[in-house]
N, C-alpha and C positions, 0 to 999 in steps of 0.2 A: 049745673056743671055740663059743659059741652061734651057730647058723645064722641069718644075717640074714633078716628077713621078706621083703626085696627086695634082690636082688643083680643089678645090670645092668652088663655089661662091653662096651664098644666098640659101643654102639647107634648105628645110622645109619638115617635115614629119607630116602628119595629120592622125589621127586614129579615126574613128567613135566609139563613146561609147554611153551608155544609155542616158546620160544627154546632149549630143551634140557632138562637135568635139574636140578631144584632140590634142592640138598643141604641140606635143612631142618634135619636133626640129624646131627651128625658126631662119631663117636668119643666118645660120652657114657658115662662110667663113674660109677656111684653105688651106694650101699648104704643101706638103712634097717634099723635094728635094732628089735626089739620094744620098745615104750615110748619110742621116740625120735622126735623131730620134725626132719626135714630140710627146710629151705627152699631151693627152687630160685628164684633171683632173676636178673633181667636185663631189658633193654628189651623193649618189645613187638616180636614178630617174631623173637626170638632162639631159639625152639624149645622153650620151657618147656612149653607146653600140648601140643605134638605129642609130647614125651617121655612125658607122662602118658597120652595117648591110645594111644601105642605099647605101653605096659605093659599097658593094659586091652584091647588088641586092637580098638580102635575107630577105627583110621585110615581115611581114605577109600579106596575100592576101588582107585584108581589108585596109591596109595602103596606103596612097597616097603620093608619093614623087615628089617634084618639086624643081627646082634650075635654076639659070641663066645659069650655066654650071657645069658639073662634069666630069672633064677630067682625064683620066689615060694615061700618056705618050703622051699627045696631042690628044687622041681619046675620044670623048664625050660619056660617059657611058649612057647618057639619050637617045641617038639616035641610039645606036648599036642594032642590031637584037638579039633576044634571043640566037640564035646559036653562034654569035660572043661573047656574054657575057660568054657563057659556055666555049668557047675556051680560054678566058682570065682568068676566075675564076679557081683557083687551079693550074694554069699554070704560068702566069706572075704576078698575084696578088693572095695572099693566106691569110688565116685567122687562127689565133690561138684562139680557143674559151676558155671561162672562166673556164668551168668545164669539164675536159677530160673524166671523167667517163660517162657523158651523151652525149659526142660528139663522142666517139669511139663506134663502133658497137660491142656489146657484143658477137655476133654470128660469127664474123670474127676474124681470127688471126691477130696479129700485122703486120706480113709480108704481108698478103693480103691487108690490109688497107694502108700500106705504098706504095706498088707497083702499086695499082690501078690508081692513078693520073698519074704516070709516063707512064704506058701503054696506058691509055685513051687518053693522049695528044700526043702520038706517039713519045716519047723521045727515045725509044729503045725497045729491046726485053726483055723477062722475065729475062734472065740471067743478062743483064745490069741493069734491075730494082732491082733485088735482090742485086747485088753488090753495087749499090748506096744506097739502104736501109741500108745495113750493114755498109757502110762507114759513113753515116749520124748518125746512132745510136751510133757508136763509137765516132763521132765528138761531139755529145751532151752529152757524158760522160756515156754511158751505156755499162757496161762490158758484155762480152760473147754475143755480138750483134747477131751473127749467130743463137745462140740458142733462143734468144728472139723472132725471127721471127715466131716461131711456137707456141708462147704463146698467150693467150687471155687477154684482158684488165683487167679482174678481178684478174689475177695472178700477176699484177704489183702494186707497191705502187703508191700513188698519185704523188710523185715527178718523178717517172719513167714514168708514164702516160703522165705527162706534157712534159717531154723530148721527148716522142714519138710524141706528137702533134707538137712540134717544128720541129722535123725531117721530119714529114709529110709535113709541110708547105714548107720545103726547097727542097723537092724531085725534083721539076721541075725547080729549080733555079729562083725564082720569082724576079721581080723588086721591088715589094712592099709587105710588110707583115703588116697586121692589127692584133694586139695582144690585145684581150679584157680581161683585168685584169687577165693575165695568172698566177699570183702568189696568188690570193685571197684565194684559198683553201689549201695553203701550210704553213708549219711552218716557222718561221723566218729564220732559217739556210738555208732551201731549197729555200726560196724566194731569198735570197742573191745569191745563186748559179745560179738560173735560170736567174736573172737579169744580172749577170756577163756574163753568156753564151749568152744571147740575144745581149748584147752590143758587145761582141767579134765576134759573127757571123755576125752581121750587118756591122761591119767594114771589116771583111774578104770578104764577098760576095758583098759589096757595095750596099746593098738594102736600099730602103726607109723604115722606120719603124714608124708606127703610133701606139703608145702604150696607151691604155685606162687604167686609174687607178683612184683611189680615194685617193691615198697616195702621198702627196707632198714630203715625204722623198725619195720615188722612183724617182720622177721627178728630184730632186736635184742631184741624182747619175748618171742618164743615159741620160737625155734629152738635146738636143741642143736648142730646143725651146719648149714652153709650151702654150697650149690654155686652159684657165679656163672657164668651162661651168657652167651656173646657169639657172635653169628654162627653159632649152631647147635652150639657146643661148650662144654664146661665149661672155663673158663680159670683158675678157682681154687676150691678146696674145702677144708673143714676145720672144726674147732670154731669156733663163732660168735665167741667172745671172741678167739681167735687171729687170725682173719681180719680182724676189726674193728681190733684193736690193731696188727697187723703185716701189712697187705695186701702181697702180693708181686706182684700184677699191676696195671698202671696203670689198667685198666678198673675194677677193684674200688676202687682209690683214688679214681677219678673219681666213682663212685657215692657213696662215703662223703662226699666233699667237697660233694655236692649236698644233704646233709641238714642242716637247721638244728639247732644244738645249743643247748639252753637254757643261759643264762649264759655261753656262749662265742661264739655268733654275734652279732656286733655290729650294732646297728641301722644301716641305711644302707649296710652293706658287702655287695656282691653275693655270693650263694652261688656255689659252683663250678659249672661247666658242662663238658660234654664236646663239643668242637667236631667238625665234620665229620658224615659220614653213614655208616650201616652199609653195608658192601660187599654187592654182589649175591652171592647164594649159587647162582646159576645157573652151572654149569660148575665148574671147580676153583678152589681158593684155595691159593696158594703162601705158605708162611711164616706169620707171625702176622697174623691177620685184622684186628687192631686197629692195626697199625703206622701206617696213614695218619692216624690220629687221635691218635697217642701223642706226647707231648712228649719221651719218652726213646728214641724209635726210632733204631736205627742200621742199618748195612748188613746185619749178620748176621740181623736180624729178617725179612729176605726169604727166608731159608732155613727148612726145617722146624724147629720149636721143640719140644723134648722136654718131657715132664712131669717136673718136679722134685718129689721128695717130701721133706718135712722132718719135724720131730717131731710126734707126736700126730696123724698122718694128714693134716697140712697139705700140700696139693699145689697146684702152679701151673704154667702154661705161659708162662714168661718167662725171658729170659736175664739180667735184672738181678741183680746179686750180692747185693742186700739189700732190705729192705722199702722200698716206694715212698714217698717223702716227699710231703707235701701241697703242692700248688702254691699253695694259699691262703696258707700260711705261708712258702713259698719260691718266689715267682713266678719264672717263667723270664725 
């Protein structure tokens, strides 16, 4: 069996806050194979971005990260030295951040920021770094790439800055890219272009891609597999088609019901909603964290809910015996 490019088991991130300990990420297990796209989806604040930052070793200083293991290409990121982590980060594993205007250095030109990781990791000389930067800028759809190298981030549009971030992540030919909601700040047309570009580059370069998003429409278009997060933990994961066709967790069903479907969503009929609020993650959570918002909750949901594994790697945290029906079609 081929070793996954990323293999995370029972990841937890805890952050001290005024009222106690914030359990921001809880018992997260996921894998990404080479050439595969895994989408991590969920509401804002569910722990998606912190999971990515934990993998990259970029958590705030006060945060505490634990896991049974967290392996990149077979190498455990929990036990590597800081020097080895720096050798991997930006080289064999790279990250595309959510907002390029705050991630790019306003005092450096685009060319300086693109060539820095290539030179720092000893991939070649400055001429080779510049040639690669121009090639990748052209590859991500930026015209007059050579001229762009001398520009500063504020001289580019949001869509161009995001393309620069993608090119920067590719400079050293990584095995894994973590993309943290790379289309959030872009309009719908540019979003579609960036998503198509990411999928195309992922196939071309054979990278593993972990894409963080809150949009199930994006998941349906690009993901091989999906992991649905709620209140810091993965509540359902599996092949995208299986999860969409047979959701086994009520939260997944609620997210799917919120998506307008062409030719099926009737004009004037409200889309689905998920009532209630996300529970506080300060202190412990007993039982299913979604039970106070769930139309199917029963008394056993207040007790610990084990992970159930079905066919083709489909897994979920729910005691319901079958796929969750749509409340739009079968209102309570």
